[in-house]
C-alpha positions in Angstrom: 8.8 6.4 -76.8 8.1 3.0 -75.1 5.9 0.3 -76.1 3.2 1.5 -73.7 0.8 4.3 -74.2 1.7 7.1 -76.6 1.1 10.5 -75.2 2.4 12.6 -78.0 1.0 16.0 -77.9 -0.6 15.5 -74.5 -0.2 18.0 -71.6 0.5 16.2 -68.3 0.8 17.6 -64.8 2.8 15.6 -62.2 3.1 16.7 -58.6 5.9 15.7 -56.4 8.1 15.5 -59.5 11.4 16.5 -58.0 12.2 12.8 -56.8 11.0 9.3 -56.4 7.8 8.0 -58.0 6.8 11.6 -59.3 10.2 12.2 -60.9 10.1 8.7 -62.6 6.5 9.3 -63.8 7.2 12.7 -65.2 10.2 11.3 -67.1 8.3 8.4 -68.4 5.4 10.6 -69.7 7.9 13.0 -71.3 9.5 10.0 -73.0 6.2 9.0 -74.4 5.7 12.5 -76.0 3.8 14.4 -73.3 4.7 18.0 -72.4 5.1 17.7 -68.6 4.1 20.3 -66.2 6.3 19.4 -63.2 5.3 20.6 -59.7 7.5 20.3 -56.5 9.0 22.4 -53.8 12.6 21.5 -54.5 14.0 23.6 -57.4 17.1 21.5 -57.7 15.3 18.3 -58.2 13.0 19.9 -60.7 16.1 21.3 -62.7 17.5 17.8 -62.7 14.3 16.4 -64.0 14.3 19.0 -66.8 17.8 18.0 -67.7 16.8 14.4 -67.9 13.6 15.3 -70.0 15.7 17.3 -72.4 18.2 14.3 -72.9 15.2 12.3 -73.7 14.1 14.8 -76.3 11.1 15.8 -74.3 9.7 19.1 -72.9 8.6 20.4 -69.7 7.4 23.4 -67.7 8.8 23.6 -64.1 6.5 25.0 -61.4 8.1 25.1 -58.0 5.7 25.8 -55.1 4.3 24.2 -51.9 1.1 22.3 -52.5 -0.3 23.7 -49.2 -0.7 27.0 -51.0 -4.1 26.7 -52.4 -4.0 30.0 -54.1 -0.9 28.8 -56.1 -2.8 25.8 -57.2 -5.6 28.2 -58.5 -3.0 30.2 -60.4 -1.5 27.1 -61.9 -4.9 26.1 -63.2 -5.4 29.6 -64.7 -2.0 29.4 -66.3 -2.6 26.1 -67.9 -5.9 27.4 -69.3 -4.2 30.4 -70.8 -1.4 28.4 -72.4 -3.2 25.2 -73.5 -6.9 25.5 -72.7 -7.1 21.9 -71.5 -5.2 19.3 -69.4 -5.0 15.7 -70.6 -3.4 14.0 -67.7 -2.8 14.5 -64.0 -0.5 12.4 -61.8 -1.2 13.5 -58.2 1.8 11.9 -56.5 3.0 14.3 -53.9 2.5 12.9 -50.4 3.8 13.0 -46.9 4.4 10.1 -44.4 4.3 12.1 -41.2 5.1 10.7 -37.9 4.6 7.0 -37.1 3.2 7.2 -33.7 0.3 6.1 -31.5 -2.7 8.2 -32.5 -3.0 9.9 -29.1 0.6 11.0 -29.3 0.3 12.8 -32.6 0.8 16.6 -32.6 -2.0 18.6 -34.0 0.2 20.6 -36.3 1.7 17.4 -37.7 -1.8 16.0 -38.2 -2.8 19.1 -40.1 0.3 19.2 -42.3 -0.1 15.7 -43.5 -3.8 16.1 -44.2 -3.0 19.4 -46.0 -0.6 17.5 -48.4 -2.3 14.2 -48.8 -5.9 15.3 -48.8 -6.5 19.0 -49.0 -4.0 19.7 -51.8 -5.6 17.0 -54.0 -9.1 18.6 -53.4 -7.6 21.9 -54.5 -6.1 20.3 -57.5 -9.4 18.8 -58.5 -11.2 22.1 -57.9 -8.7 24.0 -60.0 -8.2 21.4 -62.8 -11.7 20.0 -63.2 -12.7 22.1 -66.1 -9.3 21.6 -67.8 -9.7 17.8 -67.6 -13.2 18.1 -69.1 -11.9 20.3 -72.0 -9.6 17.5 -72.9 -10.7 14.7 -75.4 -9.8 12.2 -72.9 -9.0 13.7 -69.5 -7.3 11.3 -67.2 -6.3 11.7 -63.6 -4.5 9.2 -61.3 -4.0 9.7 -57.6 -1.1 7.9 -55.9 -2.3 6.3 -52.7 -1.2 3.4 -50.5 -2.3 0.1 -49.3 -2.1 1.6 -45.7 -5.5 3.2 -46.3 -6.9 -0.3 -46.0 -4.5 -2.0 -43.6 -4.4 0.9 -41.1 -1.7 -0.8 -39.0 -0.9 0.4 -35.4 1.2 3.6 -35.4 0.3 4.3 -39.0 -3.0 6.1 -38.1 -2.2 9.4 -39.6 -0.9 8.3 -43.0 -3.5 5.7 -43.2 -6.4 8.1 -42.4 -5.0 10.6 -45.0 -4.8 8.0 -47.8 -8.3 6.5 -46.8 -9.7 10.0 -47.2 -7.9 10.5 -50.5 -9.4 7.2 -51.9 -13.0 8.3 -50.8 -12.5 11.7 -52.4 -11.4 10.2 -55.7 -14.1 7.6 -55.6 -16.7 10.2 -55.2 -15.2 12.5 -57.9 -15.0 9.6 -60.4 -18.7 9.0 -59.9 -19.4 12.5 -60.6 -17.4 12.2 -63.9 -19.3 9.0 -65.0 -21.1 10.8 -67.8 -18.1 12.8 -69.0 -14.8 12.0 -70.9 -12.8 12.1 -67.7 -11.6 8.9 -66.1 -10.2 9.1 -62.5 -8.4 6.4 -60.6 -6.3 5.5 -57.7 -2.8 3.8 -57.8 -1.2 1.7 -55.1 2.5 1.5 -56.0 3.3 -1.2 -53.4 6.8 -1.2 -51.8 9.1 1.0 -53.7 12.7 2.3 -53.1 11.8 5.9 -52.1 12.9 8.3 -49.3 9.5 7.9 -47.8 10.0 4.2 -47.6 13.4 4.5 -46.1 12.0 6.8 -43.4 9.2 4.3 -42.5 11.5 1.3 -42.7 15.0 2.3 -41.8 16.4 -1.2 -41.3 15.3 -2.4 -44.7 17.8 -3.1 -47.5 16.7 -0.8 -50.3 18.6 -2.8 -52.9 15.9 -5.5 -52.4 13.0 -3.1 -53.5 11.8 -2.1 -57.0 12.8 1.4 -58.1 10.5 4.2 -59.0 11.5 3.7 -62.6 10.2 0.1 -62.3 6.7 1.0 -61.6 6.4 4.4 -63.5 5.3 2.7 -66.7 2.3 1.1 -65.0 1.4 4.5 -63.4 1.7 6.5 -66.6 -0.3 3.8 -68.5 -3.4 5.0 -66.5 -3.2 8.3 -68.6 -4.1 6.3 -71.7 -6.8 7.9 -73.7 -8.2 4.4 -74.4 -8.5 3.7 -70.6 -12.1 2.8 -69.7 -11.7 2.2 -65.9 -13.1 4.9 -63.7 -13.3 5.1 -60.0 -11.1 2.1 -59.7 -7.9 1.1 -57.8 -4.9 -0.3 -59.7 -2.6 -2.2 -57.2 0.8 -2.8 -58.6 1.4 -5.8 -56.3 -1.7 -7.7 -57.8 -1.4 -6.1 -61.3 -5.2 -5.7 -61.7 -7.9 -3.3 -61.1 -10.1 -3.5 -58.1 -13.0 -1.6 -56.7 -12.3 1.2 -54.4 
């Protein structure tokens, strides 16, 4: 346990859980008492996570598959319903940078792949998990996005567009949940020492950056049953909630 939100007995699903922010968030949630349903493509990374969770006296269920497989997402929702009947928390972390390129030079298949992971997969998750979140006493969903959605710098058009679309999707869904027990928000992690960051900024010294473990507590705090924010953005660099 930490001094942060207690998640004892909660069921929490984390995507992109085999490394980086997703790995750290899954481990953090498990340390707080949640049973973690860990989703990622990389089996080895999931197994390492499972070992770390067991060492922390936590529990997890590993679900290796590609989030571009919408039918697999539906099967996951059905399996969670059969086993628990509800879902208390969703950390939708999985994302893809794609190619940093002038917009006209982007390859259509690259565009489609990034949109599939960053936008469509999250829509499919909401479609499959909505009822499960509603069945929780305090369903909480948080989507990891990026300040790129707002800055939309040159050459970042694809990634920026995908994250802007994600933000809009979450804002709309959160409004639809305003009369329910489900709270849905967006999380901007800021600059973090991840493989994605290294790909985007190859000349940067990673030792100067915060680690995923540094920001994971703030991310997992958004799963708190006492959280009242809905349809908001939490930006780590500012430490406050903002309007989406």
